C-alpha positions, 0 to 999 in steps of 0.5 A: 500500500505504499504511496497510498496509505502513507499519503492518506494518513489521517493523523498526518492530515490532522497535523497539516490542518493544524499547521495551516490553521496556525499559519494563516492570518487573513483570507486567501483564495487558492485555485487548484487547477486540476480536476483530480485535485478538486475531487481529492478536496471534495471526496476527502472532506478537506474543504470543510476541514480547512480554516474559514480563511482559506477558500479553495477555487476550482479551476479549468483543469478538466480536459474533457470539460473544456473540449469544444462543443463543436469538436464533440459535434464533429466526432458525432458526425464522423461516427454517424455520417462518415461511419468511421470507427470512432475511438475515445477515452470513456469520459468523452462518451456522455459529454453533451454535444449540441444535439447528442452525445457520443453515447447517444450516437453509439445507441443509434448504431455508430461504431464507437469504442472505449479504449485505454490507450490510443495505441489500441486504436492504431491496432484496430486500424491495422486489423481493419484496413477496410475501415477508417479509424479516428481516435478522439485525442483529448487531454492536457500535456499529460496524454499528449505523448501517447496520442503523438506516439500513436501518430508516429506508429501509424506513420511507421506502419504506413497506415492510411486509415488512421487519424486523430481528432485532436483537442489538446489544451495546455495548463500555463496559458489557462492559468494566465487567462484565469489571472487576467480575467477581471472577475477572478480573484486568485492569490495562489495556485496548486499546479497539476503534478501529472502535467509537470511530470511531462513538461517540468516546471519551467513554464511556471516561473515567468507566470509566478514572477509576472503576476506575483503569485505562488505556484506549488506543483502538487500531487493528488492524494489528501496529504499532497493537497494539504501540503501544497495548500500549506506551502502556498499559504506560507508564501502568501503570509511572507509576501513571496511568489515562487514556484515550489515542487511539492510533488518532488517524488515524481516531478523533475524541474526539466520534466520528461525530456523524451516525452517532450520530444515525442510531443514536439515531433507531432504537435505544434502550439496553436490558439485553442477554444475552451468550452465555456471559456472561449479562445485562449491564445497559444493554449493548445496542440494542433497536428503539424503539417508533416503529419496532416494525413493523420489529422482528422479535421483536415482529412475529412474537412467537416464543417459544422457551425458553432452551436450555443451552449445550453443557457442554463449551464454555468460551467464556464463560470465554474471552470474559471473559479467564479462560481461553485457547482452548488451555485448553479440553479440546475445543480442536482435538479435538471443537471445530474450525471444521468442527464448532464447539462454540461461536461463538468457533471460528466467527467471523472475530473469535473467539479460538478460531478465531485460535488454531486457525488461527495459533497452531500449538497444534493437533495435526496 
């Protein structure tokens, strides 16, 4: 149970909470960027145990949640109209598009498959040369190496029937966008440890220096999150703003250089639409021209008009940290995991799903 039990020790958690209480002297707002950290905070009751001076703000760190509505509509179109074998991670299937989700398209007869790895999709393309196979490549920098590697493998195998529908978003530009938003009031950040495992910490130093905010790279277990909060508060109380690495058992300053090489071989940085937020400059990965034949958006030239979001869904405000899930009028009413109005109620990293399942704020 190493790396599970030792990072979930209730006695150590109490000590961290006591240290936080003894350290904080005024109100502070801290954003945990990643949805995995949000779930840890809510599931383990940490938010309720923190002193009243500490407010945790939930960030946009759920790649499923910020995948553009238009791209989900494209995936549905490819599966139903182009009759491709559409492969995806499981979280994407129930995210609502403008008219239907991938799960509803599957119920209508589309060949949509849930996979754990994009390399499985390459194998499907290899085994079925008569069919076009598209992998819905969604994620932050964390999943980008495997998605890029699938393109490299397909290229080496000479597969003409494999492509990816890419929706990769990047964390540092999202943090910048949140800070720049006039409605947001964030004093410090917990950065996503798994992202920094790949990319390292270099991109966070300029952000911390420019905006005078502490950024602590943090893991996901209860003690990780509590230690990360304490490290941020210590900096804030001392008027410091630096990048610190709480997740040192995994994250190195330079990140995973080999994984970065794979990413940069296939992808290039571009402007990216974030569902519920809008376009964030240079915040996504697009497939390089060198591998254009493996880019589903170019291969199929699907033109689908942008559709408006459900007016009853406030997911954009939730992902920017302006509102909490329970402040939505439809939370637990019209919007439930079984019938979501927006992606944060579906994804395993979505803030709305975390509150619905673990907070006790839903009426019986």
